[in-house]
Structures are given as C-alpha cells and as structure tokens.
N, C-alpha and C positions, 0 to 999 in steps of 0.2 A: 270360298272359291276353291275349285279343284282343277288342276292342270293335267291334261292328258296329252302325251306326245306319242306319235306313232308314225311309221313310214307306210305309205300306201302307193299303189300304182294306178294310174288313170287307165280307163278302158279305151277301146278303139275310137270312140267318139270324143275322147278328152274329158270324160267325167270321172270323178272320184266318188265312190259310194262309201259312206261311213256309217257304222253302227256303233255308237258310243254309249257306254253304260252311264246312267245318271244315278246319283245317290238317292234322289227323292223321286218316287213315282208320281205321275200326274202333277208335276210342278212346272211353273213357268221359269225358264232358264235363259240367261243371256249366253250366247255361243259366239266365240270369236275364232275365225279360221284364218290361218296364215299359210299360204301355199309357197313353199320354197323348194326349188329343184335340188335334188341330190346330185352333186357333181361327181363324175367318176374319178377314181384315184389318179388316173393318168392325165390329169389336166395341167400338170406342171409343164410350162413351155419349154420347148427344146432350144438348144443354143442357136439353131438356125432361125427360130421364131423370134429370138431376142436380138437378131441382127449379126450374129457371127457367121462367118463363111463355113460351109460344110467341111468337117474334118479338121477345123482349126486347132482344137485342143489336142486331138490325137497326134497331129503333126508337130506341135510345138512343145508339148509336155516333155520335160527332161532333155530338151534339145540344147540347153546352154552348155557350152564347153569353155573352160578357162576359169579364171578367178574374177570375183567381183572386185572392182577397184573404184573407190570413191575419189572423185576429182577434187581439187583444191576449191574450197568454198569462199575464199577471200578473207580479208582481215575483218575482225570484229570492230564494230563502231565503238569509239571511245566516248563514254558519257561522263558527265560531271558526277563526282562522288557526293553522296548524301552526308550532311554534317554528323 
C-alpha cells in the first residue's frame, strides 16, 4: 500500500482533478479519497464570538488596584484521630 497526500483546489464547478502516479502500470488498484477542507489560520474564535462583550479584556486587564485580601475561611472541621 502506498499513501499519497496532497493539497488541491476545486475548480469553478466544484470538481477536483487528480493525476496520481501509480507504482505499477496497467494494474488494478483500490483508491480511497478523503476530501477534507483546509481551514484558514484565522478560524480562532474572537472573544466576542465566545460571548464576551466587545473590549472587555482591553478595559479590565490591569485594572485591579489595591491588595488582594483573603477573607476568613472559617474553622476547620475537627475529626476523630486514627489509632
């Protein structure tokens, strides 16, 4: 079995024309074709597409002023000691 991978572009009618070299002339071959679209690099969703309001990160990044202060968490539960 020989695997050939290539990128191609369909024509105006939606056809892809392939000319694939075969190792054996005049041989009967099984051919499997998988068509998978090549996604453009810019398909990463924007923050707005993810549900964030426009400009949210630009407006809030670095906006914290003051000290972080952890509030009292309560008393720990007292458990029985293992023997």
